[in-house]
N, CA and C atoms as a LAMMPS dump frame, in Angstrom:
ITEM: TIMESTEP
0
ITEM: NUMBER OF ATOMS
672
ITEM: BOX BOUNDS ff ff ff
-5.0000000000000000e+02 5.0000000000000000e+02
-5.0000000000000000e+02 5.0000000000000000e+02
-5.0000000000000000e+02 5.0000000000000000e+02
ITEM: ATOMS id mol type element x y z
1 1 1 N 0.851 -1.205 0
2 1 2 C 0 0 0
3 1 3 C 0.877 1.241 0
4 2 1 N 0.511 2.233 -0.85
5 2 2 C 1.308 3.454 -0.971
6 2 3 C 1.013 4.373 0.205
7 3 1 N 2.062 4.649 0.983
8 3 2 C 1.875 5.515 2.15
9 3 3 C 2.457 6.896 1.938
10 4 1 N 2.94 7.184 0.706
11 4 2 C 3.504 8.499 0.431
12 4 3 C 2.395 9.545 0.43
13 5 1 N 2.67 10.751 0.958
14 5 2 C 1.655 11.789 0.967
15 5 3 C 1.346 12.277 -0.441
16 6 1 N 0.131 12.663 -0.65
17 6 2 C -0.289 13.207 -1.938
18 6 3 C 0.038 14.694 -1.955
19 7 1 N 1.208 15.043 -2.548
20 7 2 C 1.656 16.436 -2.52
21 7 3 C 0.7 17.338 -3.277
22 8 1 N 0.112 16.822 -4.362
23 8 2 C -0.83 17.644 -5.134
24 8 3 C -2.046 17.978 -4.304
25 9 1 N -2.556 16.969 -3.607
26 9 2 C -3.721 17.196 -2.757
27 9 3 C -3.39 18.151 -1.623
28 10 1 N -2.166 17.987 -1.049
29 10 2 C -1.747 18.872 0.034
30 10 3 C -1.665 20.314 -0.441
31 11 1 N -1.086 20.51 -1.641
32 11 2 C -0.96 21.859 -2.179
33 11 3 C -2.332 22.471 -2.447
34 12 1 N -3.241 21.648 -2.964
35 12 2 C -4.586 22.146 -3.242
36 12 3 C -5.287 22.536 -1.949
37 13 1 N -5.057 21.711 -0.891
38 13 2 C -5.685 22.01 0.395
39 13 3 C -5.16 23.314 0.971
40 14 1 N -3.823 23.52 0.841
41 14 2 C -3.227 24.758 1.343
42 14 3 C -3.761 25.95 0.571
43 15 1 N -3.831 25.797 -0.778
44 15 2 C -4.314 26.904 -1.607
45 15 3 C -5.754 27.255 -1.269
46 16 1 N -6.585 26.209 -1.035
47 16 2 C -7.99 26.476 -0.741
48 16 3 C -8.168 27.122 0.623
49 17 1 N -7.172 26.924 1.521
50 17 2 C -7.266 27.501 2.86
51 17 3 C -6.889 28.976 2.892
52 18 1 N -6.21 29.427 1.824
53 18 2 C -5.824 30.827 1.785
54 18 3 C -7.039 31.702 1.515
55 19 1 N -7.071 32.893 2.056
56 19 2 C -8.135 33.834 1.699
57 19 3 C -8.111 34.093 0.2
58 20 1 N -9.254 33.95 -0.507
59 20 2 C -9.27 34.092 -1.965
60 20 3 C -8.649 35.394 -2.447
61 21 1 N -8.94 36.492 -1.782
62 21 2 C -8.404 37.778 -2.205
63 21 3 C -6.897 37.819 -2.133
64 22 1 N -6.342 37.268 -1.054
65 22 2 C -4.889 37.269 -0.888
66 22 3 C -4.231 36.386 -1.947
67 23 1 N -4.859 35.235 -2.235
68 23 2 C -4.305 34.327 -3.234
69 23 3 C -4.279 34.975 -4.606
70 24 1 N -5.402 35.65 -4.977
71 24 2 C -5.466 36.314 -6.284
72 24 3 C -4.43 37.415 -6.385
73 25 1 N -4.25 38.17 -5.309
74 25 2 C -3.245 39.23 -5.321
75 25 3 C -1.846 38.647 -5.499
76 26 1 N -1.621 37.502 -4.866
77 26 2 C -0.325 36.859 -5.01
78 26 3 C -0.054 36.432 -6.441
79 27 1 N -1.084 35.889 -7.107
80 27 2 C -0.943 35.466 -8.505
81 27 3 C -0.666 36.678 -9.391
82 28 1 N -1.408 37.768 -9.161
83 28 2 C -1.218 38.981 -9.954
84 28 3 C 0.19 39.53 -9.766
85 29 1 N 0.662 39.535 -8.53
86 29 2 C 2.005 40.07 -8.258
87 29 3 C 3.07 39.196 -8.91
88 30 1 N 2.882 37.893 -8.846
89 30 2 C 3.855 36.984 -9.462
90 30 3 C 3.929 37.226 -10.966
91 31 1 N 2.778 37.385 -11.608
92 31 2 C 2.763 37.646 -13.046
93 31 3 C 3.393 38.989 -13.374
94 32 1 N 3.193 39.991 -12.51
95 32 2 C 3.796 41.308 -12.724
96 32 3 C 5.314 41.219 -12.66
97 33 1 N 5.813 40.405 -11.749
98 33 2 C 7.256 40.216 -11.637
99 33 3 C 7.805 39.559 -12.904
100 34 1 N 7.115 38.548 -13.418
101 34 2 C 7.553 37.887 -14.649
102 34 3 C 7.53 38.851 -15.828
103 35 1 N 6.487 39.692 -15.879
104 35 2 C 6.394 40.685 -16.954
105 35 3 C 7.558 41.665 -16.9
106 36 1 N 7.939 42.073 -15.692
107 36 2 C 9.043 43.024 -15.536
108 36 3 C 10.391 42.368 -15.811
109 37 1 N 10.513 41.106 -15.454
110 37 2 C 11.79 40.417 -15.618
111 37 3 C 12.098 40.127 -17.081
112 38 1 N 11.079 39.889 -17.88
113 38 2 C 11.295 39.488 -19.266
114 38 3 C 12.139 40.505 -20.047
115 39 1 N 11.75 41.792 -20.09
116 39 2 C 12.582 42.746 -20.857
117 39 3 C 13.959 42.971 -20.25
118 40 1 N 14.089 42.871 -18.921
119 40 2 C 15.399 43.06 -18.3
120 40 3 C 16.349 41.947 -18.732
121 41 1 N 15.894 40.696 -18.644
122 41 2 C 16.723 39.585 -19.1
123 41 3 C 17.014 39.706 -20.591
124 42 1 N 16.02 40.142 -21.372
125 42 2 C 16.208 40.268 -22.805
126 42 3 C 17.226 41.331 -23.177
127 43 1 N 17.271 42.416 -22.423
128 43 2 C 18.165 43.531 -22.742
129 43 3 C 19.593 43.288 -22.269
130 44 1 N 19.76 42.756 -21.06
131 44 2 C 21.114 42.665 -20.495
132 44 3 C 21.569 41.238 -20.227
133 45 1 N 20.71 40.243 -20.514
134 45 2 C 21.099 38.858 -20.293
135 45 3 C 20.993 38.442 -18.835
136 46 1 N 21.216 37.163 -18.609
137 46 2 C 21.092 36.624 -17.252
138 46 3 C 22.116 37.241 -16.304
139 47 1 N 23.362 37.308 -16.748
140 47 2 C 24.414 37.781 -15.861
141 47 3 C 24.312 39.285 -15.607
142 48 1 N 23.77 40.037 -16.551
143 48 2 C 23.664 41.478 -16.369
144 48 3 C 22.442 41.914 -15.589
145 49 1 N 21.446 41.041 -15.477
146 49 2 C 20.207 41.392 -14.775
147 49 3 C 20.401 41.281 -13.264
148 50 1 N 19.684 42.111 -12.533
149 50 2 C 19.727 42.032 -11.063
150 50 3 C 18.304 41.959 -10.527
151 51 1 N 18.139 41.213 -9.44
152 51 2 C 16.825 41.1 -8.826
153 51 3 C 16.34 42.456 -8.315
154 52 1 N 17.256 43.288 -7.855
155 52 2 C 16.857 44.613 -7.353
156 52 3 C 16.284 45.477 -8.467
157 53 1 N 16.891 45.424 -9.659
158 53 2 C 16.39 46.213 -10.779
159 53 3 C 15.029 45.709 -11.234
160 54 1 N 14.86 44.4 -11.27
161 54 2 C 13.57 43.828 -11.662
162 54 3 C 12.506 44.211 -10.636
163 55 1 N 12.839 44.141 -9.363
164 55 2 C 11.894 44.531 -8.31
165 55 3 C 11.506 45.997 -8.462
166 56 1 N 12.496 46.841 -8.777
167 56 2 C 12.218 48.274 -8.94
168 56 3 C 11.264 48.507 -10.107
169 57 1 N 11.48 47.791 -11.211
170 57 2 C 10.666 48.016 -12.398
171 57 3 C 9.222 47.547 -12.215
172 58 1 N 9.009 46.568 -11.352
173 58 2 C 7.616 46.118 -11.161
174 58 3 C 7.016 46.678 -9.874
175 59 1 N 7.737 47.578 -9.209
176 59 2 C 7.18 48.302 -8.067
177 59 3 C 6.997 47.485 -6.814
178 60 1 N 7.881 46.503 -6.592
179 60 2 C 7.826 45.726 -5.346
180 60 3 C 9.193 45.808 -4.678
181 61 1 N 9.241 45.458 -3.415
182 61 2 C 10.508 45.469 -2.713
183 61 3 C 11.345 44.263 -3.129
184 62 1 N 12.638 44.393 -2.925
185 62 2 C 13.537 43.278 -3.21
186 62 3 C 13.137 42.05 -2.387
187 63 1 N 12.762 42.276 -1.141
188 63 2 C 12.351 41.181 -0.263
189 63 3 C 11.08 40.517 -0.772
190 64 1 N 10.144 41.332 -1.26
191 64 2 C 8.898 40.782 -1.787
192 64 3 C 9.163 39.93 -3.018
193 65 1 N 10.029 40.398 -3.895
194 65 2 C 10.355 39.611 -5.092
195 65 3 C 10.955 38.267 -4.705
196 66 1 N 11.836 38.287 -3.719
197 66 2 C 12.502 37.047 -3.315
198 66 3 C 11.549 36.086 -2.611
199 67 1 N 10.417 36.596 -2.155
200 67 2 C 9.389 35.709 -1.597
201 67 3 C 8.84 34.789 -2.691
202 68 1 N 8.703 35.335 -3.896
203 68 2 C 8.168 34.549 -5.015
204 68 3 C 9.268 33.793 -5.75
205 69 1 N 10.426 34.423 -5.896
206 69 2 C 11.545 33.822 -6.621
207 69 3 C 12.821 34.029 -5.8
208 70 1 N 13.18 33.062 -4.961
209 70 2 C 14.308 33.23 -4.037
210 70 3 C 15.65 33.464 -4.734
211 71 1 N 15.798 32.987 -5.98
212 71 2 C 17.066 33.164 -6.688
213 71 3 C 16.805 33.662 -8.102
214 72 1 N 17.84 34.254 -8.688
215 72 2 C 17.731 34.721 -10.066
216 72 3 C 17.566 33.541 -11.023
217 73 1 N 18.173 32.405 -10.705
218 73 2 C 18.009 31.208 -11.526
219 73 3 C 16.538 30.821 -11.634
220 74 1 N 15.854 30.797 -10.486
221 74 2 C 14.444 30.407 -10.475
222 74 3 C 13.595 31.395 -11.26
223 75 1 N 13.908 32.671 -11.141
224 75 2 C 13.149 33.68 -11.872
225 75 3 C 13.349 33.527 -13.373
226 76 1 N 14.59 33.345 -13.808
227 76 2 C 14.854 33.169 -15.234
228 76 3 C 14.101 31.966 -15.781
229 77 1 N 14.14 30.834 -15.074
230 77 2 C 13.484 29.638 -15.576
231 77 3 C 11.97 29.82 -15.651
232 78 1 N 11.385 30.558 -14.694
233 78 2 C 9.939 30.814 -14.735
234 78 3 C 9.586 31.665 -15.947
235 79 1 N 10.425 32.658 -16.25
236 79 2 C 10.184 33.514 -17.417
237 79 3 C 10.302 32.699 -18.703
238 80 1 N 11.326 31.862 -18.808
239 80 2 C 11.532 31.066 -20.015
240 80 3 C 10.398 30.073 -20.226
241 81 1 N 9.958 29.423 -19.153
242 81 2 C 8.888 28.43 -19.293
243 81 3 C 7.598 29.085 -19.777
244 82 1 N 7.311 30.276 -19.253
245 82 2 C 6.101 30.96 -19.695
246 82 3 C 6.249 31.398 -21.142
247 83 1 N 7.455 31.834 -21.506
248 83 2 C 7.699 32.298 -22.862
249 83 3 C 7.514 31.17 -23.878
250 84 1 N 7.992 29.956 -23.554
251 84 2 C 7.993 28.852 -24.507
252 84 3 C 6.749 27.979 -24.44
253 85 1 N 5.809 28.343 -23.575
254 85 2 C 4.642 27.488 -23.372
255 85 3 C 3.875 27.257 -24.67
256 86 1 N 3.757 28.302 -25.48
257 86 2 C 2.965 28.187 -26.71
258 86 3 C 3.509 27.095 -27.63
259 87 1 N 4.828 27.04 -27.795
260 87 2 C 5.406 26.016 -28.657
261 87 3 C 5.456 24.653 -27.975
262 88 1 N 5.865 24.632 -26.722
263 88 2 C 6.067 23.359 -26.041
264 88 3 C 4.798 22.515 -25.965
265 89 1 N 3.645 23.168 -25.914
266 89 2 C 2.428 22.362 -25.799
267 89 3 C 2.125 21.6 -27.089
268 90 1 N 2.876 21.915 -28.174
269 90 2 C 2.682 21.195 -29.435
270 90 3 C 3.766 20.156 -29.699
271 91 1 N 4.791 20.094 -28.844
272 91 2 C 5.885 19.166 -29.091
273 91 3 C 5.424 17.716 -29.113
274 92 1 N 4.407 17.408 -28.324
275 92 2 C 3.944 16.024 -28.232
276 92 3 C 2.691 15.768 -29.07
277 93 1 N 2.385 16.696 -29.98
278 93 2 C 1.238 16.48 -30.865
279 93 3 C 1.437 15.194 -31.657
280 94 1 N 0.364 14.46 -31.843
281 94 2 C 0.448 13.261 -32.67
282 94 3 C 0.774 13.673 -34.095
283 95 1 N 1.809 13.09 -34.643
284 95 2 C 2.225 13.469 -35.99
285 95 3 C 3.211 14.618 -36.01
286 96 1 N 3.596 15.109 -34.834
287 96 2 C 4.587 16.175 -34.76
288 96 3 C 3.983 17.569 -34.824
289 97 1 N 4.801 18.559 -34.482
290 97 2 C 4.355 19.95 -34.493
291 97 3 C 4.351 20.494 -35.917
292 98 1 N 3.241 21.104 -36.295
293 98 2 C 3.133 21.683 -37.637
294 98 3 C 4.183 22.77 -37.844
295 99 1 N 4.776 22.827 -39.029
296 99 2 C 5.688 23.917 -39.373
297 99 3 C 4.932 25.24 -39.37
298 100 1 N 3.644 25.165 -39.692
299 100 2 C 2.822 26.376 -39.67
300 100 3 C 2.804 27.051 -38.313
301 101 1 N 3.02 26.281 -37.241
302 101 2 C 3.078 26.871 -35.901
303 101 3 C 4.229 27.868 -35.805
304 102 1 N 5.339 27.569 -36.454
305 102 2 C 6.493 28.458 -36.426
306 102 3 C 6.2 29.765 -37.147
307 103 1 N 5.508 29.67 -38.272
308 103 2 C 5.143 30.876 -39.029
309 103 3 C 4.145 31.712 -38.234
310 104 1 N 3.163 31.05 -37.638
311 104 2 C 2.169 31.769 -36.838
312 104 3 C 2.818 32.435 -35.629
313 105 1 N 3.798 31.764 -35.033
314 105 2 C 4.506 32.352 -33.897
315 105 3 C 5.295 33.58 -34.342
316 106 1 N 5.888 33.527 -35.526
317 106 2 C 6.633 34.676 -36.048
318 106 3 C 5.711 35.881 -36.226
319 107 1 N 4.489 35.638 -36.652
320 107 2 C 3.519 36.729 -36.793
321 107 3 C 3.161 37.316 -35.432
322 108 1 N 3 36.454 -34.458
323 108 2 C 2.67 36.894 -33.1
324 108 3 C 3.819 37.677 -32.479
325 109 1 N 5.037 37.241 -32.722
326 109 2 C 6.201 37.821 -32.062
327 109 3 C 6.478 39.265 -32.458
328 110 1 N 5.902 39.711 -33.565
329 110 2 C 6.088 41.099 -33.983
330 110 3 C 5.649 42.06 -32.883
331 111 1 N 4.664 41.664 -32.096
332 111 2 C 4.122 42.533 -31.048
333 111 3 C 4.811 42.358 -29.702
334 112 1 N 5.783 41.443 -29.623
335 112 2 C 6.436 41.196 -28.335
336 112 3 C 7.958 41.141 -28.511
337 113 1 N 8.571 42.253 -28.872
338 113 2 C 10.024 42.243 -29.109
339 113 3 C 10.837 41.815 -27.898
340 114 1 N 10.342 42.103 -26.687
341 114 2 C 11.088 41.704 -25.494
342 114 3 C 11.202 40.187 -25.401
343 115 1 N 10.192 39.483 -25.87
344 115 2 C 10.223 38.017 -25.853
345 115 3 C 11.325 37.509 -26.782
346 116 1 N 11.416 38.113 -27.975
347 116 2 C 12.442 37.703 -28.929
348 116 3 C 13.829 38.033 -28.397
349 117 1 N 13.955 39.2 -27.779
350 117 2 C 15.244 39.586 -27.215
351 117 3 C 15.672 38.596 -26.131
352 118 1 N 14.728 38.191 -25.298
353 118 2 C 15.052 37.235 -24.239
354 118 3 C 15.488 35.903 -24.835
355 119 1 N 14.723 35.398 -25.802
356 119 2 C 15.056 34.108 -26.402
357 119 3 C 16.445 34.148 -27.035
358 120 1 N 16.727 35.202 -27.8
359 120 2 C 18.006 35.304 -28.493
360 120 3 C 19.158 35.392 -27.501
361 121 1 N 18.974 36.196 -26.461
362 121 2 C 20.032 36.368 -25.471
363 121 3 C 20.226 35.105 -24.635
364 122 1 N 19.128 34.58 -24.101
365 122 2 C 19.224 33.438 -23.188
366 122 3 C 19.718 32.181 -23.893
367 123 1 N 19.229 31.919 -25.109
368 123 2 C 19.637 30.698 -25.8
369 123 3 C 21.11 30.744 -26.177
370 124 1 N 21.636 31.942 -26.477
371 124 2 C 23.064 32.073 -26.792
372 124 3 C 23.901 31.904 -25.527
373 125 1 N 23.516 32.568 -24.449
374 125 2 C 24.251 32.449 -23.187
375 125 3 C 24.233 31.019 -22.66
376 126 1 N 23.108 30.333 -22.885
377 126 2 C 22.911 29.012 -22.28
378 126 3 C 23.741 27.91 -22.916
379 127 1 N 24.509 28.238 -23.962
380 127 2 C 25.408 27.213 -24.509
381 127 3 C 26.496 26.847 -23.507
382 128 1 N 26.766 27.74 -22.548
383 128 2 C 27.746 27.435 -21.497
384 128 3 C 27.167 26.4 -20.544
385 129 1 N 27.966 25.384 -20.216
386 129 2 C 27.483 24.282 -19.383
387 129 3 C 26.996 24.726 -18.011
388 130 1 N 27.571 25.81 -17.49
389 130 2 C 27.211 26.236 -16.132
390 130 3 C 26.069 27.242 -16.102
391 131 1 N 25.48 27.533 -17.246
392 131 2 C 24.342 28.468 -17.283
393 131 3 C 23.105 27.764 -16.73
394 132 1 N 22.271 28.454 -15.939
395 132 2 C 21.103 27.782 -15.338
396 132 3 C 20.098 27.26 -16.354
397 133 1 N 20.111 27.807 -17.571
398 133 2 C 19.153 27.361 -18.587
399 133 3 C 19.776 26.4 -19.602
400 134 1 N 20.987 25.923 -19.34
401 134 2 C 21.663 25.061 -20.321
402 134 3 C 20.846 23.804 -20.622
403 135 1 N 20.461 23.074 -19.587
404 135 2 C 19.689 21.843 -19.794
405 135 3 C 18.324 22.15 -20.393
406 136 1 N 17.749 23.26 -19.976
407 136 2 C 16.435 23.645 -20.488
408 136 3 C 16.487 23.824 -22.001
409 137 1 N 17.482 24.574 -22.486
410 137 2 C 17.557 24.825 -23.925
411 137 3 C 18.036 23.606 -24.695
412 138 1 N 18.89 22.786 -24.093
413 138 2 C 19.284 21.538 -24.746
414 138 3 C 18.051 20.68 -24.987
415 139 1 N 17.186 20.595 -23.98
416 139 2 C 15.943 19.831 -24.116
417 139 3 C 15.002 20.491 -25.122
418 140 1 N 14.932 21.832 -25.075
419 140 2 C 14.055 22.565 -25.992
420 140 3 C 14.408 22.257 -27.443
421 141 1 N 15.681 22.377 -27.796
422 141 2 C 16.084 22.146 -29.183
423 141 3 C 15.944 20.688 -29.578
424 142 1 N 16.264 19.79 -28.671
425 142 2 C 16.113 18.365 -28.986
426 142 3 C 14.658 18.036 -29.293
427 143 1 N 13.754 18.562 -28.477
428 143 2 C 12.34 18.221 -28.642
429 143 3 C 11.71 18.922 -29.844
430 144 1 N 12.1 20.173 -30.099
431 144 2 C 11.477 20.862 -31.224
432 144 3 C 11.983 20.292 -32.55
433 145 1 N 13.261 19.916 -32.602
434 145 2 C 13.784 19.272 -33.813
435 145 3 C 13.097 17.927 -34.024
436 146 1 N 12.954 17.155 -32.95
437 146 2 C 12.324 15.845 -33.046
438 146 3 C 10.872 15.96 -33.508
439 147 1 N 10.136 16.903 -32.918
440 147 2 C 8.722 17.049 -33.249
441 147 3 C 8.532 17.547 -34.677
442 148 1 N 9.338 18.525 -35.098
443 148 2 C 9.228 19.052 -36.46
444 148 3 C 9.662 17.997 -37.471
445 149 1 N 10.669 17.2 -37.122
446 149 2 C 11.099 16.105 -38.001
447 149 3 C 9.98 15.096 -38.196
448 150 1 N 9.285 14.767 -37.106
449 150 2 C 8.172 13.817 -37.206
450 150 3 C 7.108 14.346 -38.157
451 151 1 N 6.819 15.651 -38.069
452 151 2 C 5.837 16.264 -38.965
453 151 3 C 6.299 16.177 -40.417
454 152 1 N 7.56 16.51 -40.673
455 152 2 C 8.064 16.54 -42.044
456 152 3 C 8.334 15.143 -42.611
457 153 1 N 8.28 14.113 -41.754
458 153 2 C 8.438 12.748 -42.251
459 153 3 C 7.345 12.397 -43.251
460 154 1 N 6.154 12.941 -43.068
461 154 2 C 5.063 12.714 -44.025
462 154 3 C 5.464 13.245 -45.395
463 155 1 N 6.086 14.414 -45.424
464 155 2 C 6.542 14.985 -46.693
465 155 3 C 7.648 14.14 -47.307
466 156 1 N 8.566 13.671 -46.464
467 156 2 C 9.672 12.849 -46.975
468 156 3 C 9.15 11.555 -47.596
469 157 1 N 8.211 10.914 -46.933
470 157 2 C 7.685 9.638 -47.439
471 157 3 C 6.919 9.801 -48.744
472 158 1 N 6.374 10.987 -48.98
473 158 2 C 5.598 11.22 -50.204
474 158 3 C 6.401 11.926 -51.292
475 159 1 N 7.696 12.097 -51.068
476 159 2 C 8.534 12.746 -52.072
477 159 3 C 8.267 14.229 -52.194
478 160 1 N 7.846 14.862 -51.096
479 160 2 C 7.493 16.287 -51.122
480 160 3 C 8.587 17.192 -50.566
481 161 1 N 9.778 16.653 -50.369
482 161 2 C 10.905 17.487 -49.95
483 161 3 C 11.811 17.744 -51.151
484 162 1 N 12.437 18.922 -51.165
485 162 2 C 13.381 19.241 -52.235
486 162 3 C 14.555 18.263 -52.195
487 163 1 N 15.186 18.086 -53.365
488 163 2 C 16.3 17.143 -53.476
489 163 3 C 17.378 17.447 -52.437
490 164 1 N 17.848 16.391 -51.808
491 164 2 C 18.934 16.518 -50.851
492 164 3 C 18.479 16.631 -49.407
493 165 1 N 17.212 16.965 -49.195
494 165 2 C 16.712 17.119 -47.83
495 165 3 C 16.16 15.807 -47.282
496 166 1 N 16.394 15.59 -46.001
497 166 2 C 15.666 14.585 -45.242
498 166 3 C 14.717 15.34 -44.317
499 167 1 N 13.83 14.615 -43.668
500 167 2 C 12.904 15.276 -42.741
501 167 3 C 13.68 15.998 -41.644
502 168 1 N 14.74 15.361 -41.116
503 168 2 C 15.496 15.989 -40.035
504 168 3 C 16.296 17.196 -40.508
505 169 1 N 16.965 17.084 -41.652
506 169 2 C 17.76 18.225 -42.12
507 169 3 C 16.86 19.397 -42.487
508 170 1 N 15.686 19.109 -43.041
509 170 2 C 14.735 20.17 -43.36
510 170 3 C 14.257 20.861 -42.089
511 171 1 N 13.985 20.075 -41.056
512 171 2 C 13.548 20.649 -39.779
513 171 3 C 14.623 21.559 -39.203
514 172 1 N 15.872 21.107 -39.242
515 172 2 C 16.96 21.904 -38.678
516 172 3 C 17.167 23.202 -39.453
517 173 1 N 17.035 23.151 -40.768
518 173 2 C 17.202 24.36 -41.584
519 173 3 C 16.099 25.368 -41.283
520 174 1 N 14.869 24.921 -41.237
521 174 2 C 13.745 25.824 -40.961
522 174 3 C 13.896 26.472 -39.583
523 175 1 N 14.251 25.695 -38.596
524 175 2 C 14.404 26.224 -37.235
525 175 3 C 15.588 27.174 -37.138
526 176 1 N 16.682 26.85 -37.817
527 176 2 C 17.859 27.721 -37.791
528 176 3 C 17.558 29.056 -38.462
529 177 1 N 16.841 29.015 -39.564
530 177 2 C 16.481 30.252 -40.264
531 177 3 C 15.567 31.105 -39.39
532 178 1 N 14.626 30.461 -38.704
533 178 2 C 13.74 31.218 -37.815
534 178 3 C 14.539 31.96 -36.75
535 179 1 N 15.47 31.264 -36.099
536 179 2 C 16.282 31.897 -35.058
537 179 3 C 17.089 33.057 -35.625
538 180 1 N 17.696 32.843 -36.794
539 180 2 C 18.508 33.885 -37.4
540 180 3 C 17.704 35.098 -37.827
541 181 1 N 16.543 34.865 -38.403
542 181 2 C 15.684 35.975 -38.83
543 181 3 C 15.194 36.789 -37.643
544 182 1 N 14.869 36.108 -36.559
545 182 2 C 14.409 36.831 -35.375
546 182 3 C 15.507 37.731 -34.826
547 183 1 N 16.746 37.247 -34.862
548 183 2 C 17.861 38.064 -34.407
549 183 3 C 18.044 39.279 -35.317
550 184 1 N 17.964 39.08 -36.627
551 184 2 C 18.086 40.195 -37.562
552 184 3 C 16.956 41.206 -37.354
553 185 1 N 15.773 40.706 -37.062
554 185 2 C 14.611 41.582 -36.851
555 185 3 C 14.814 42.516 -35.679
556 186 1 N 15.517 42.072 -34.659
557 186 2 C 15.784 42.932 -33.507
558 186 3 C 16.622 44.147 -33.895
559 187 1 N 17.438 44.003 -34.952
560 187 2 C 18.266 45.112 -35.416
561 187 3 C 17.528 46.023 -36.391
562 188 1 N 16.627 45.467 -37.18
563 188 2 C 15.928 46.273 -38.19
564 188 3 C 14.506 45.74 -38.371
565 189 1 N 13.597 46.247 -37.55
566 189 2 C 12.235 45.702 -37.52
567 189 3 C 11.404 46.093 -38.722
568 190 1 N 11.794 47.134 -39.419
569 190 2 C 11.05 47.547 -40.613
570 190 3 C 11.435 46.714 -41.829
571 191 1 N 12.699 46.356 -41.918
572 191 2 C 13.182 45.669 -43.117
573 191 3 C 12.98 44.158 -43.078
574 192 1 N 13.064 43.576 -41.894
575 192 2 C 13.024 42.108 -41.784
576 192 3 C 11.599 41.644 -41.479
577 193 1 N 10.996 40.987 -42.447
578 193 2 C 9.637 40.45 -42.299
579 193 3 C 9.755 38.947 -42.031
580 194 1 N 9.814 38.601 -40.767
581 194 2 C 10.154 37.225 -40.397
582 194 3 C 9.147 36.222 -40.947
583 195 1 N 7.87 36.454 -40.758
584 195 2 C 6.857 35.487 -41.195
585 195 3 C 6.89 35.301 -42.71
586 196 1 N 7.013 36.403 -43.457
587 196 2 C 7.059 36.307 -44.925
588 196 3 C 8.276 35.509 -45.383
589 197 1 N 9.422 35.8 -44.789
590 197 2 C 10.639 35.088 -45.166
591 197 3 C 10.583 33.629 -44.746
592 198 1 N 9.929 33.352 -43.612
593 198 2 C 9.765 31.963 -43.185
594 198 3 C 8.966 31.171 -44.218
595 199 1 N 7.929 31.797 -44.762
596 199 2 C 7.122 31.11 -45.784
597 199 3 C 7.967 30.793 -47.018
598 200 1 N 8.847 31.722 -47.397
599 200 2 C 9.724 31.472 -48.545
600 200 3 C 10.674 30.315 -48.261
601 201 1 N 11.201 30.278 -47.049
602 201 2 C 12.131 29.207 -46.676
603 201 3 C 11.425 27.857 -46.68
604 202 1 N 10.232 27.816 -46.107
605 202 2 C 9.471 26.559 -46.096
606 202 3 C 9.194 26.111 -47.525
607 203 1 N 8.874 27.072 -48.406
608 203 2 C 8.616 26.738 -49.802
609 203 3 C 9.843 26.25 -50.541
610 204 1 N 11.023 26.61 -50.058
611 204 2 C 12.257 26.126 -50.686
612 204 3 C 12.645 24.743 -50.19
613 205 1 N 11.933 24.26 -49.18
614 205 2 C 12.225 22.955 -48.591
615 205 3 C 11.134 21.936 -48.916
616 206 1 N 9.879 22.366 -48.836
617 206 2 C 8.729 21.488 -49.071
618 206 3 C 8.084 21.86 -50.398
619 207 1 N 7.765 20.876 -51.22
620 207 2 C 7.286 21.145 -52.584
621 207 3 C 5.779 21.309 -52.684
622 208 1 N 5.056 21.096 -51.594
623 208 2 C 3.593 21.258 -51.612
624 208 3 C 3.211 22.28 -50.552
625 209 1 N 2.032 22.906 -50.685
626 209 2 C 1.583 23.822 -49.632
627 209 3 C 1.463 23.097 -48.297
628 210 1 N 1.725 23.817 -47.216
629 210 2 C 1.625 23.192 -45.897
630 210 3 C 0.218 22.689 -45.63
631 211 1 N -0.785 23.332 -46.227
632 211 2 C -2.163 22.87 -46.044
633 211 3 C -2.328 21.436 -46.559
634 212 1 N -1.645 21.121 -47.649
635 212 2 C -1.7 19.758 -48.195
636 212 3 C -1.067 18.762 -47.235
637 213 1 N 0.063 19.16 -46.687
638 213 2 C 0.763 18.306 -45.724
639 213 3 C -0.063 18.123 -44.459
640 214 1 N -0.673 19.214 -43.984
641 214 2 C -1.51 19.139 -42.78
642 214 3 C -2.695 18.196 -43.004
643 215 1 N -3.308 18.312 -44.18
644 215 2 C -4.494 17.504 -44.468
645 215 3 C -4.16 16.013 -44.481
646 216 1 N -3.021 15.654 -45.09
647 216 2 C -2.631 14.248 -45.135
648 216 3 C -2.278 13.738 -43.742
649 217 1 N -1.559 14.555 -42.983
650 217 2 C -1.213 14.147 -41.625
651 217 3 C -2.472 13.909 -40.803
652 218 1 N -3.448 14.844 -40.891
653 218 2 C -4.686 14.704 -40.129
654 218 3 C -5.492 13.497 -40.59
655 219 1 N -5.468 13.235 -41.895
656 219 2 C -6.193 12.084 -42.422
657 219 3 C -5.608 10.781 -41.874
658 220 1 N -4.294 10.701 -41.817
659 220 2 C -3.635 9.496 -41.304
660 220 3 C -3.889 9.347 -39.802
661 221 1 N -3.945 10.469 -39.087
662 221 2 C -4.219 10.398 -37.653
663 221 3 C -5.62 9.863 -37.403
664 222 1 N -6.569 10.304 -38.226
665 222 2 C -7.944 9.821 -38.049
666 222 3 C -8.079 8.352 -38.394
667 223 1 N -7.263 7.895 -39.353
668 223 2 C -7.348 6.5 -39.768
669 223 3 C -6.54 5.545 -38.926
670 224 1 N -5.713 6.134 -38.025
671 224 2 C -4.848 5.28 -37.191
672 224 3 C -5.657 4.499 -36.165
């Protein structure tokens, strides 16, 4: 018989015991801290950011910020997880993550330059083994390449990839171009049209419209 405590149930019980107003205020304050931390990390990187500056920008005391995020490592990881949630929830999609998700994300990102700045800065810094986000980004790239490769395998099996490409190499090229275009966009937001250029890149790799690929993938999923 399992005698281990149910931590989820315990946490739910504690949360339900809190005064609703206080709990909601805590959630709002935590989100405000994440909102303030995102542009700071994006502008100066992990090593250049300070908890005191982030606390100042979101109008809370340094002590209050540390109540929610005791270390800068924990704060950075919370910001990154929230930032990548949109893509990560598709990594385990049956049939892989649609390439169209990357194009749609590029369209969305035009309105959130701080998010792009954070991703570009953090992912570059995190190549160092001792960076707090090193394992996070290693896992991120492994999973997004794997998921996109699974999606493009349908194209490979039907002869819909340009000569010389495999599903994996096509996935890596598309993802690399996305990262590079986003970095260029930070320097010249008027000239670099990330979503438009992404569509051109996808068209240079896949010989059919993505809608055709999506339809076949969905048809096979329904028939499985």
